[in-house]
RORONU-792645 format. One record per residue (C-alpha): residue number from 1; x, y, z. Coordinates in nm, 3 decimals. Example, Ala and Ser with C-alpha at 12.3 -4.5 7.8 and 13.67 -1.06 7.14 Angstrom:
// residues 2
REC resi      xx      yy      zz
REC    1   1.230  -0.450   0.780
REC    2   1.367  -0.106   0.714
//
This chain:
// residues 81
REC resi      xx      yy      zz
REC    1  12.488   8.782   5.842
REC    2  12.361   8.833   6.197
REC    3  12.003   8.763   6.289
REC    4  11.838   9.063   6.459
REC    5  11.649   9.032   6.785
REC    6  11.301   8.996   6.639
REC    7  11.144   9.103   6.970
REC    8  11.298   9.447   6.911
REC    9  11.049   9.494   6.628
REC   10  10.744   9.438   6.851
REC   11  10.584   9.766   6.953
REC   12  10.404   9.650   7.264
REC   13  10.276   9.290   7.297
REC   14  10.219   8.953   7.138
REC   15   9.881   8.779   7.144
REC   16   9.876   8.402   7.171
REC   17   9.549   8.219   7.114
REC   18   9.497   7.848   7.162
REC   19   9.254   7.579   7.271
REC   20   9.365   7.404   7.588
REC   21   9.236   7.064   7.699
REC   22   9.112   7.112   8.056
REC   23   8.822   7.039   8.289
REC   24   8.726   7.396   8.389
REC   25   8.789   7.763   8.319
REC   26   9.004   7.789   8.632
REC   27   9.223   7.499   8.519
REC   28   9.247   7.662   8.175
REC   29   9.370   7.986   8.335
REC   30   9.637   7.801   8.533
REC   31   9.755   7.609   8.226
REC   32   9.758   7.925   8.010
REC   33   9.973   8.117   8.257
REC   34  10.209   7.821   8.292
REC   35  10.235   7.805   7.911
REC   36  10.331   8.174   7.896
REC   37  10.592   8.119   8.167
REC   38  10.731   7.816   7.983
REC   39  10.762   8.029   7.666
REC   40  10.967   8.281   7.864
REC   41  10.711   8.561   7.901
REC   42  10.701   8.735   8.239
REC   43  10.433   9.002   8.190
REC   44  10.112   8.830   8.071
REC   45   9.739   8.897   8.088
REC   46   9.457   8.663   7.997
REC   47   9.241   8.882   7.775
REC   48   8.986   8.615   7.682
REC   49   8.887   8.272   7.808
REC   50   8.583   8.059   7.735
REC   51   8.541   7.706   7.864
REC   52   8.351   7.479   7.623
REC   53   8.306   7.114   7.710
REC   54   8.648   6.953   7.680
REC   55   8.862   7.265   7.688
REC   56   8.905   7.639   7.702
REC   57   8.970   7.885   7.421
REC   58   9.229   8.125   7.564
REC   59   9.392   8.444   7.437
REC   60   9.702   8.561   7.622
REC   61   9.869   8.897   7.579
REC   62  10.242   8.881   7.648
REC   63  10.375   9.232   7.698
REC   64  10.724   9.306   7.575
REC   65  10.688   9.680   7.631
REC   66  10.460   9.878   7.860
REC   67  10.412  10.256   7.848
REC   68  10.728  10.429   7.967
REC   69  10.959  10.135   7.898
REC   70  11.284  10.174   7.706
REC   71  11.155  10.074   7.363
REC   72  11.394   9.856   7.162
REC   73  11.237   9.969   6.835
REC   74  11.363  10.323   6.899
REC   75  11.717  10.186   6.882
REC   76  11.628  10.034   6.543
REC   77  11.522  10.378   6.416
REC   78  11.849  10.529   6.541
REC   79  12.037  10.255   6.354
REC   80  11.856  10.349   6.031
REC   81  11.641  10.036   6.000
//
């Protein structure tokens, strides 16, 4: 049995939320973007960040599809999934 490309099932984006240990909001932004890059995401926005004492709560949105892209999930529909 082959494992499908699970990213093909994502309509538009993935949200990743975490608490990063850092000394400022700016450092938190830099770390968050580096984290997204390390995870292999190329198109990322920081949609929320709040620095609180010893770290920053961060929510990243990693886009797999933007409007007008060739949507992988359309191929799944054509294949009858």
